[in-house]
GUTIKE-824812 format. One record per atom (N, C-alpha, C, CB): residue number from 0; atom name; x, y, z. Coordinates in nm, 2 decimals, decimal comma. Glycine has a CB too. Layout:
! GUTIKE-824812
  pos  site      xx      yy      zz
  NUM    CA       X       Y       Z
...
END
This chain:
! GUTIKE-824812
  pos  site      xx      yy      zz
    0     N    8,03   10,23    9,96
    0    CA    7,93   10,26    9,86
    0     C    7,94   10,16    9,75
    0    CB    7,94   10,41    9,81
    1     N    7,83   10,10    9,71
    1    CA    7,83   10,01    9,60
    1     C    7,81   10,08    9,47
    1    CB    7,72    9,90    9,62
    2     N    7,83   10,00    9,36
    2    CA    7,82   10,06    9,23
    2     C    7,69   10,12    9,20
    2    CB    7,86    9,95    9,12
    3     N    7,58   10,06    9,24
    3    CA    7,45   10,11    9,21
    3     C    7,43   10,25    9,28
    3    CB    7,34   10,01    9,26
    4     N    7,48   10,26    9,40
    4    CA    7,47   10,39    9,47
    4     C    7,55   10,50    9,40
    4    CB    7,52   10,38    9,61
    5     N    7,67   10,46    9,35
    5    CA    7,76   10,55    9,28
    5     C    7,69   10,59    9,15
    5    CB    7,89   10,48    9,24
    6     N    7,63   10,50    9,08
    6    CA    7,56   10,54    8,95
    6     C    7,44   10,63    8,98
    6    CB    7,51   10,41    8,88
    7     N    7,37   10,60    9,09
    7    CA    7,26   10,69    9,12
    7     C    7,31   10,83    9,15
    7    CB    7,18   10,63    9,25
    8     N    7,42   10,84    9,23
    8    CA    7,47   10,98    9,26
    8     C    7,52   11,05    9,13
    8    CB    7,58   10,96    9,36
    9     N    7,59   10,97    9,05
    9    CA    7,64   11,03    8,92
    9     C    7,52   11,07    8,83
    9    CB    7,73   10,93    8,85
   10     N    7,42   11,00    8,83
   10    CA    7,30   11,03    8,76
   10     C    7,24   11,17    8,81
   10    CB    7,19   10,92    8,77
   11     N    7,23   11,18    8,94
   11    CA    7,19   11,31    9,00
   11     C    7,28   11,42    8,96
   11    CB    7,18   11,29    9,15
   12     N    7,41   11,40    8,97
   12    CA    7,50   11,51    8,93
   12     C    7,49   11,54    8,79
   12    CB    7,65   11,46    8,97
   13     N    7,48   11,44    8,70
   13    CA    7,46   11,47    8,56
   13     C    7,34   11,55    8,53
   13    CB    7,47   11,34    8,48
   14     N    7,23   11,52    8,60
   14    CA    7,10   11,59    8,58
   14     C    7,12   11,74    8,62
   14    CB    6,99   11,53    8,67
   15     N    7,20   11,77    8,72
   15    CA    7,22   11,90    8,77
   15     C    7,33   11,98    8,69
   15    CB    7,26   11,90    8,91
   16     N    7,42   11,90    8,62
   16    CA    7,53   11,96    8,55
   16     C    7,53   11,92    8,40
   16    CB    7,66   11,93    8,62
   17     N    7,48   12,00    8,31
   17    CA    7,48   11,96    8,17
   17     C    7,62   11,93    8,11
   17    CB    7,41   12,07    8,09
   18     N    7,72   11,99    8,16
   18    CA    7,85   11,97    8,11
   18     C    7,90   11,83    8,15
   18    CB    7,95   12,07    8,17
   19     N    7,87   11,79    8,27
   19    CA    7,90   11,65    8,32
   19     C    7,82   11,55    8,23
   19    CB    7,87   11,63    8,47
   20     N    7,70   11,58    8,21
   20    CA    7,61   11,49    8,13
   20     C    7,67   11,47    8,00
   20    CB    7,47   11,55    8,12
   21     N    7,71   11,58    7,93
   21    CA    7,78   11,56    7,80
   21     C    7,90   11,48    7,80
   21    CB    7,81   11,70    7,74
   22     N    7,99   11,50    7,91
   22    CA    8,11   11,43    7,92
   22     C    8,08   11,28    7,93
   22    CB    8,19   11,48    8,04
   23     N    7,98   11,25    8,02
   23    CA    7,95   11,11    8,04
   23     C    7,90   11,04    7,91
   23    CB    7,85   11,09    8,15
   24     N    7,81   11,11    7,84
   24    CA    7,76   11,06    7,71
   24     C    7,87   11,04    7,61
   24    CB    7,65   11,15    7,66
   25     N    7,97   11,13    7,61
   25    CA    8,08   11,12    7,51
   25     C    8,17   11,00    7,54
   25    CB    8,16   11,25    7,52
   26     N    8,16   10,94    7,65
   26    CA    8,24   10,83    7,68
   26     C    8,21   10,71    7,58
   26    CB    8,23   10,78    7,82
   27     N    8,09   10,71    7,53
   27    CA    8,06   10,61    7,43
   27     C    8,15   10,61    7,31
   27    CB    7,91   10,63    7,38
   28     N    8,20   10,73    7,28
   28    CA    8,28   10,75    7,16
   28     C    8,43   10,71    7,18
   28    CB    8,28   10,89    7,11
   29     N    8,47   10,68    7,30
   29    CA    8,61   10,65    7,33
   29     C    8,64   10,51    7,29
   29    CB    8,63   10,67    7,48
   30     N    8,77   10,48    7,27
   30    CA    8,81   10,35    7,24
   30     C    8,78   10,25    7,35
   30    CB    8,97   10,34    7,21
   31     N    8,79   10,30    7,48
   31    CA    8,76   10,22    7,59
   31     C    8,66   10,29    7,68
   31    CB    8,89   10,18    7,68
   32     N    8,53   10,28    7,64
   32    CA    8,43   10,36    7,70
   32     C    8,41   10,34    7,85
   32    CB    8,29   10,34    7,64
   33     N    8,42   10,22    7,90
   33    CA    8,41   10,19    8,04
   33     C    8,52   10,26    8,12
   33    CB    8,41   10,04    8,07
   34     N    8,64   10,26    8,07
   34    CA    8,76   10,32    8,13
   34     C    8,73   10,47    8,14
   34    CB    8,89   10,30    8,06
   35     N    8,69   10,53    8,03
   35    CA    8,66   10,68    8,03
   35     C    8,55   10,71    8,13
   35    CB    8,62   10,72    7,89
   36     N    8,44   10,63    8,13
   36    CA    8,33   10,66    8,22
   36     C    8,38   10,65    8,37
   36    CB    8,22   10,55    8,20
   37     N    8,46   10,55    8,40
   37    CA    8,50   10,53    8,54
   37     C    8,60   10,64    8,58
   37    CB    8,57   10,39    8,56
   38     N    8,68   10,68    8,48
   38    CA    8,78   10,79    8,51
   38     C    8,70   10,92    8,55
   38    CB    8,86   10,82    8,39
   39     N    8,59   10,95    8,49
   39    CA    8,51   11,06    8,53
   39     C    8,45   11,04    8,66
   39    CB    8,40   11,09    8,42
   40     N    8,40   10,92    8,69
   40    CA    8,35   10,89    8,82
   40     C    8,45   10,91    8,93
   40    CB    8,29   10,75    8,83
   41     N    8,57   10,87    8,90
   41    CA    8,68   10,88    9,00
   41     C    8,72   11,03    9,02
   41    CB    8,81   10,80    8,96
   42     N    8,71   11,11    8,92
   42    CA    8,73   11,25    8,93
   42     C    8,63   11,32    9,02
   42    CB    8,72   11,32    8,79
   43     N    8,51   11,26    9,04
   43    CA    8,41   11,31    9,13
   43     C    8,42   11,24    9,26
   43    CB    8,27   11,29    9,07
   44     N    8,52   11,16    9,29
   44    CA    8,54   11,10    9,42
   44     C    8,49   10,96    9,44
   44    CB    8,49   11,19    9,52
   45     N    8,44   10,90    9,33
   45    CA    8,38   10,76    9,34
   45     C    8,48   10,66    9,29
   45    CB    8,25   10,75    9,27
   46     N    8,53   10,58    9,38
   46    CA    8,63   10,48    9,34
   46     C    8,56   10,36    9,27
   46    CB    8,70   10,43    9,47
   47     N    8,55   10,37    9,14
   47    CA    8,48   10,26    9,06
   47     C    8,57   10,23    8,94
   47    CB    8,34   10,31    9,02
   48     N    8,57   10,11    8,91
   48    CA    8,66   10,06    8,79
   48     C    8,57    9,98    8,70
   48    CB    8,77    9,97    8,85
   49     N    8,61    9,97    8,57
   49    CA    8,53    9,90    8,47
   49     C    8,47    9,77    8,52
   49    CB    8,61    9,88    8,34
   50     N    8,56    9,68    8,57
   50    CA    8,51    9,55    8,61
   50     C    8,40    9,56    8,72
   50    CB    8,63    9,46    8,66
   51     N    8,41    9,66    8,81
   51    CA    8,31    9,68    8,91
   51     C    8,17    9,70    8,84
   51    CB    8,34    9,80    9,00
   52     N    8,17    9,78    8,74
   52    CA    8,04    9,81    8,67
   52     C    7,99    9,68    8,60
   52    CB    8,06    9,92    8,56
   53     N    8,08    9,61    8,53
   53    CA    8,04    9,49    8,46
   53     C    7,98    9,39    8,56
   53    CB    8,16    9,43    8,38
   54     N    8,06    9,37    8,67
   54    CA    8,01    9,27    8,77
   54     C    7,88    9,31    8,84
   54    CB    8,12    9,25    8,88
   55     N    7,86    9,43    8,87
   55    CA    7,74    9,48    8,93
   55     C    7,62    9,45    8,83
   55    CB    7,74    9,63    8,96
   56     N    7,64    9,47    8,70
   56    CA    7,53    9,45    8,61
   56     C    7,50    9,30    8,60
   56    CB    7,58    9,49    8,47
   57     N    7,60    9,22    8,60
   57    CA    7,58    9,07    8,60
   57     C    7,51    9,02    8,72
   57    CB    7,71    9,00    8,58
   58     N    7,55    9,08    8,84
   58    CA    7,48    9,04    8,96
   58     C    7,34    9,08    8,97
   58    CB    7,56    9,10    9,08
   59     N    7,31    9,21    8,92
   59    CA    7,17    9,26    8,92
   59     C    7,09    9,17    8,83
   59    CB    7,17    9,40    8,87
   60     N    7,14    9,13    8,71
   60    CA    7,06    9,05    8,61
   60     C    7,04    8,91    8,68
   60    CB    7,14    9,04    8,48
   61     N    7,14    8,85    8,74
   61    CA    7,12    8,72    8,80
   61     C    7,02    8,73    8,91
   61    CB    7,25    8,67    8,85
   62     N    7,02    8,83    8,99
   62    CA    6,92    8,85    9,10
   62     C    6,78    8,86    9,04
   62    CB    6,95    8,97    9,19
   63     N    6,76    8,93    8,94
   63    CA    6,63    8,94    8,87
   63     C    6,58    8,81    8,82
   63    CB    6,63    9,05    8,76
   64     N    6,67    8,73    8,76
   64    CA    6,63    8,60    8,71
   64     C    6,59    8,51    8,82
   64    CB    6,75    8,54    8,62
   65     N    6,67    8,51    8,93
   65    CA    6,64    8,42    9,04
   65     C    6,51    8,46    9,10
   65    CB    6,75    8,43    9,15
   66     N    6,48    8,59    9,11
   66    CA    6,35    8,63    9,18
   66     C    6,23    8,60    9,09
   66    CB    6,36    8,78    9,21
   67     N    6,24    8,58    8,96
   67    CA    6,12    8,56    8,88
   67     C    6,09    8,42    8,85
   67    CB    6,14    8,63    8,75
   68     N    6,19    8,33    8,87
   68    CA    6,16    8,19    8,84
   68     C    6,23    8,09    8,93
   68    CB    6,19    8,16    8,70
   69     N    6,27    8,13    9,04
   69    CA    6,32    8,03    9,14
   69     C    6,47    8,00    9,12
   69    CB    6,25    7,91    9,13
   70     N    6,54    8,07    9,03
   70    CA    6,68    8,05    9,02
   70     C    6,73    7,99    8,90
   70    CB    6,73    7,98    9,13
   71     N    6,64    7,93    8,82
   71    CA    6,69    7,87    8,69
   71     C    6,63    7,94    8,57
   71    CB    6,66    7,72    8,69
   72     N    6,71    7,96    8,47
   72    CA    6,66    8,02    8,35
   72     C    6,74    7,97    8,23
   72    CB    6,67    8,18    8,36
   73     N    6,67    7,93    8,13
   73    CA    6,73    7,88    8,01
   73     C    6,71    7,97    7,89
   73    CB    6,67    7,75    7,97
   74     N    6,64    8,08    7,91
   74    CA    6,62    8,17    7,80
   74     C    6,74    8,26    7,78
   74    CB    6,49    8,26    7,82
   75     N    6,77    8,29    7,65
   75    CA    6,89    8,38    7,63
   75     C    6,87    8,52    7,68
   75    CB    6,92    8,38    7,48
   76     N    6,98    8,58    7,72
   76    CA    6,97    8,72    7,77
   76     C    6,96    8,81    7,65
   76    CB    7,10    8,75    7,85
   77     N    6,87    8,91    7,67
   77    CA    6,86    9,01    7,56
   77     C    6,98    9,10    7,57
   77    CB    6,73    9,09    7,58
   78     N    7,02    9,15    7,46
   78    CA    7,14    9,23    7,45
   78     C    7,13    9,35    7,54
   78    CB    7,17    9,27    7,30
   79     N    7,23    9,38    7,62
   79    CA    7,23    9,49    7,71
   79     C    7,15    9,48    7,84
   79    CB    7,18    9,61    7,64
   80     N    7,09    9,37    7,86
   80    CA    7,01    9,35    7,97
   80     C    7,09    9,36    8,11
   80    CB    6,94    9,22    7,96
   81     N    7,22    9,33    8,10
   81    CA    7,30    9,34    8,22
   81     C    7,40    9,45    8,21
   81    CB    7,36    9,20    8,24
   82     N    7,39    9,54    8,12
   82    CA    7,49    9,64    8,10
   82     C    7,45    9,77    8,17
   82    CB    7,51    9,67    7,95
   83     N    7,50    9,79    8,29
   83    CA    7,46    9,90    8,37
   83     C    7,51   10,03    8,31
   83    CB    7,52    9,89    8,51
   84     N    7,63   10,03    8,25
   84    CA    7,69   10,15    8,18
   84     C    7,59   10,20    8,07
   84    CB    7,83   10,11    8,12
   85     N    7,55   10,11    7,98
   85    CA    7,46   10,15    7,88
   85     C    7,32   10,20    7,93
   85    CB    7,44   10,03    7,78
   86     N    7,27   10,12    8,03
   86    CA    7,14   10,16    8,09
   86     C    7,16   10,30    8,16
   86    CB    7,10   10,06    8,19
   87     N    7,27   10,33    8,22
   87    CA    7,29   10,46    8,28
   87     C    7,29   10,57    8,18
   87    CB    7,43   10,46    8,36
   88     N    7,36   10,54    8,07
   88    CA    7,37   10,64    7,96
   88     C    7,23   10,67    7,90
   88    CB    7,47   10,60    7,85
   89     N    7,15   10,56    7,88
   89    CA    7,02   10,57    7,83
   89     C    6,93   10,66    7,92
   89    CB    6,95   10,44    7,81
   90     N    6,95   10,64    8,05
   90    CA    6,87   10,72    8,15
   90     C    6,91   10,86    8,15
   90    CB    6,89   10,66    8,29
   91     N    7,04   10,90    8,15
   91    CA    7,07   11,04    8,15
   91     C    7,04   11,10    8,01
   91    CB    7,22   11,06    8,18
   92     N    7,05   11,02    7,91
   92    CA    7,01   11,07    7,77
   92     C    6,87   11,12    7,77
   92    CB    7,04   10,97    7,66
   93     N    6,78   11,05    7,84
   93    CA    6,64   11,08    7,84
   93     C    6,62   11,21    7,92
   93    CB    6,56   10,97    7,91
   94     N    6,71   11,25    8,01
   94    CA    6,70   11,37    8,09
   94     C    6,74   11,49    8,01
   94    CB    6,78   11,36    8,22
   95     N    6,82   11,47    7,91
   95    CA    6,88   11,59    7,83
   95     C    6,77   11,65    7,75
   95    CB    6,99   11,54    7,74
END
Protein backbone atom coordinates (compact mmCIF):
# COMPACT_ATOMS: atom_id res chain seq x y z
CA UNK A 1 0.00 0.00 0.00
CA UNK A 2 1.45 3.36 -0.94
CA UNK A 3 1.32 6.56 1.13
CA UNK A 4 -1.56 8.05 -0.85
CA UNK A 5 -3.69 4.96 -0.19
CA UNK A 6 -2.77 5.06 3.49
CA UNK A 7 -3.76 8.73 3.75
CA UNK A 8 -7.04 8.03 1.98
CA UNK A 9 -7.85 5.23 4.42
CA UNK A 10 -6.83 7.33 7.42
CA UNK A 11 -9.01 10.17 6.10
CA UNK A 12 -11.97 7.79 5.94
CA UNK A 13 -11.28 6.50 9.45
CA UNK A 14 -10.96 10.06 10.79
CA UNK A 15 -14.28 10.97 9.18
CA UNK A 16 -15.94 8.03 10.95
CA UNK A 17 -14.17 8.54 14.30
CA UNK A 18 -14.16 12.08 15.75
CA UNK A 19 -11.67 11.02 18.43
CA UNK A 20 -9.18 9.92 15.80
CA UNK A 21 -9.78 13.10 13.87
CA UNK A 22 -8.95 15.18 16.96
CA UNK A 23 -5.81 13.13 17.63
CA UNK A 24 -4.61 13.61 14.07
CA UNK A 25 -5.28 17.36 14.16
CA UNK A 26 -3.46 17.65 17.49
CA UNK A 27 -0.28 16.31 15.91
CA UNK A 28 0.28 19.85 14.59
CA UNK A 29 1.01 20.94 18.16
CA UNK A 30 3.74 18.33 18.71
CA UNK A 31 7.43 19.14 18.60
CA UNK A 32 7.77 16.61 15.77
CA UNK A 33 4.35 16.61 14.05
CA UNK A 34 5.23 14.16 11.28
CA UNK A 35 6.49 11.64 13.83
CA UNK A 36 3.33 11.99 15.90
CA UNK A 37 1.14 11.64 12.81
CA UNK A 38 2.96 8.55 11.56
CA UNK A 39 2.84 6.98 15.03
CA UNK A 40 -0.95 7.21 14.96
CA UNK A 41 -1.02 5.72 11.45
CA UNK A 42 1.15 2.82 12.65
CA UNK A 43 -1.22 2.27 15.59
CA UNK A 44 -3.90 1.67 12.97
CA UNK A 45 -1.72 -0.84 11.13
CA UNK A 46 -0.24 1.37 8.42
CA UNK A 47 3.52 1.16 8.18
CA UNK A 48 4.36 4.75 7.30
CA UNK A 49 7.25 6.96 8.39
CA UNK A 50 7.81 10.73 8.16
CA UNK A 51 10.17 10.50 5.21
CA UNK A 52 7.60 8.39 3.33
CA UNK A 53 5.08 11.23 3.63
CA UNK A 54 7.61 13.89 2.61
CA UNK A 55 8.83 11.88 -0.38
CA UNK A 56 5.29 11.09 -1.56
CA UNK A 57 4.42 14.79 -1.48
CA UNK A 58 7.49 15.72 -3.49
CA UNK A 59 6.81 12.96 -6.03
CA UNK A 60 3.19 14.04 -6.40
CA UNK A 61 4.20 17.67 -6.91
CA UNK A 62 6.86 16.71 -9.47
CA UNK A 63 4.34 14.58 -11.38
CA UNK A 64 1.87 17.46 -11.51
CA UNK A 65 4.56 19.82 -12.81
CA UNK A 66 5.66 17.33 -15.47
CA UNK A 67 2.12 16.77 -16.63
CA UNK A 68 1.32 20.46 -17.08
CA UNK A 69 4.34 21.69 -18.96
CA UNK A 70 6.36 18.83 -20.32
CA UNK A 71 8.69 18.34 -17.41
CA UNK A 72 10.37 21.68 -16.89
CA UNK A 73 9.32 24.37 -14.49
CA UNK A 74 11.12 27.46 -13.32
CA UNK A 75 8.40 29.02 -11.22
CA UNK A 76 8.81 28.80 -7.46
CA UNK A 77 6.75 26.33 -5.52
CA UNK A 78 3.99 27.79 -3.40
CA UNK A 79 4.35 27.06 0.29
CA UNK A 80 2.77 23.74 1.21
CA UNK A 81 2.15 22.71 -2.36
CA UNK A 82 3.97 19.43 -1.80
CA UNK A 83 3.09 18.90 1.88
CA UNK A 84 0.77 15.90 2.02
CA UNK A 85 0.62 16.01 5.82
CA UNK A 86 -0.69 19.59 5.87
CA UNK A 87 -3.06 18.94 2.98
CA UNK A 88 -4.38 15.85 4.79
CA UNK A 89 -5.01 17.87 7.95
CA UNK A 90 -6.73 20.61 5.97
CA UNK A 91 -9.04 18.04 4.38
CA UNK A 92 -10.06 16.37 7.65
CA UNK A 93 -10.40 19.79 9.30
CA UNK A 94 -13.02 20.65 6.69
CA UNK A 95 -14.94 17.50 7.64
CA UNK A 96 -15.18 18.47 11.33
